[in-house]
C-alpha positions as CSV (number, residue, x, y, z in Angstrom):
1,M,0.1,0.1,0.1
2,N,2.9,2.5,-1.0
3,S,0.2,4.7,-2.6
4,L,-1.2,6.0,0.7
5,S,-0.9,9.4,2.2
6,D,1.1,9.9,5.3
7,R,-2.3,10.6,7.2
8,Q,-3.8,7.4,5.7
9,N,-0.9,5.4,6.7
10,L,-1.0,6.9,10.2
11,V,-4.8,6.1,10.7
12,L,-4.4,2.6,9.2
13,G,-1.5,1.9,11.5
14,F,-3.7,2.2,14.5
15,I,-6.4,-0.1,13.3
16,P,-6.1,-3.6,14.9
17,P,-6.8,-6.9,13.2
18,G,-10.3,-8.6,14.1
19,H,-13.5,-7.2,15.5
20,K,-12.6,-8.4,19.1
21,Q,-9.7,-5.7,19.2
22,A,-11.8,-2.9,17.5
23,I,-10.8,0.8,18.3
24,R,-13.1,3.7,18.6
25,K,-13.1,6.6,16.3
26,A,-12.4,9.0,19.3
27,A,-9.3,6.8,20.2
28,L,-8.1,6.9,16.8
29,A,-8.4,10.7,16.7
30,R,-6.4,11.1,20.0
31,L,-3.7,8.7,18.9
32,S,-3.3,10.0,15.5
33,G,-3.6,13.9,16.4
34,L,-6.4,14.1,13.8
35,T,-10.1,15.2,14.3
36,E,-12.7,12.5,14.4
37,R,-14.2,13.8,11.3
38,D,-10.7,13.6,9.6
39,V,-10.4,10.0,10.9
40,R,-13.9,9.0,9.5
41,E,-13.1,10.6,6.0
42,I,-9.9,8.7,5.9
43,I,-11.4,5.5,6.8
44,Y,-14.2,6.1,4.4
45,D,-11.5,6.8,1.6
46,L,-9.6,3.6,2.6
47,I,-12.5,1.4,2.3
48,V,-14.2,2.9,-0.8
49,H,-11.4,4.1,-2.9
50,R,-8.3,2.0,-1.6
51,G,-10.1,-1.3,-1.1
52,V,-8.8,-1.6,2.4
53,P,-10.9,-4.2,4.4
54,I,-11.8,-2.0,7.3
55,G,-14.8,-3.0,9.4
56,S,-16.8,-1.4,12.0
57,S,-19.0,-2.5,14.8
58,T,-21.6,-0.5,16.6
59,E,-21.6,-2.7,19.8
60,P,-21.9,-0.5,22.8
61,D,-19.1,-2.1,24.8
62,S,-16.7,-3.5,22.0
63,G,-17.6,-1.3,19.0
64,G,-15.1,0.6,16.8
65,Y,-13.1,0.0,13.6
66,F,-10.8,-3.1,12.9
67,I,-9.1,-4.8,9.8
68,I,-11.4,-7.6,8.5
69,Q,-9.7,-10.9,9.0
70,G,-12.1,-13.4,8.3
71,E,-15.7,-14.5,7.9
72,D,-16.7,-13.6,11.4
73,D,-15.1,-10.2,11.1
74,L,-17.0,-9.6,8.0
75,E,-20.3,-10.8,9.5
76,V,-19.8,-8.2,12.5
77,A,-18.7,-5.6,9.9
78,T,-21.9,-5.9,7.8
79,R,-24.7,-6.8,10.2
80,H,-25.5,-3.3,11.0
81,L,-25.2,-1.8,7.5
82,I,-28.6,-3.0,6.2
83,P,-30.6,-1.4,9.2
84,R,-28.6,1.8,8.8
85,A,-29.2,1.9,5.1
86,Q,-33.1,1.3,5.6
87,A,-33.2,4.0,8.2
88,I,-31.5,6.5,5.7
89,Y,-33.9,5.4,3.0
90,R,-37.0,6.1,5.3
91,R,-35.5,9.5,6.2
92,A,-34.9,10.3,2.6
93,R,-38.6,9.3,1.6
94,A,-39.9,11.2,4.4
95,L,-38.2,14.4,3.3
96,E,-39.5,13.9,-0.3
97,K,-42.9,13.8,1.1
98,I,-42.3,16.8,3.2
99,A,-41.0,18.9,0.3
100,E,-44.2,17.8,-1.7
101,R,-46.5,18.6,1.0
102,R,-45.2,21.8,2.5
103,F,-43.3,23.3,-0.4
104,N,-45.2,21.9,-3.4
105,R,-41.9,20.6,-4.7
106,Q,-40.9,17.4,-6.3
107,L,-37.6,16.2,-4.7
108,S,-36.0,13.1,-6.2
109,L,-33.5,12.1,-3.4
110,L,-33.3,8.4,-4.0
111,P,-33.1,6.6,-7.4
112,E,-36.5,5.0,-8.7
113,D,-35.2,1.3,-8.1
114,A,-34.0,1.9,-4.6
């Protein structure tokens, strides 16, 4: 992963392997000296644009970011994504309806096949 920036390498270096050792965003920010927003954006870029297998968990006591090592990590990393996507979909649909009712405006926040 030679093409990563210094900041990306810094954040990636603090992300542990496996969901049982997950590290929270606040801890990553503190260790790296970056803001939580910067950490979140760097992790997004590492996953989406660089293909780094970083998972996250929203478990209250053990949640955080981790490097996906196997099937169990992958399951932990993906189990919360569908409910989150569904909640975002409901929110977007509600805003479309509000725009139509209150402002007589047609919004198209979601693709037709979503």
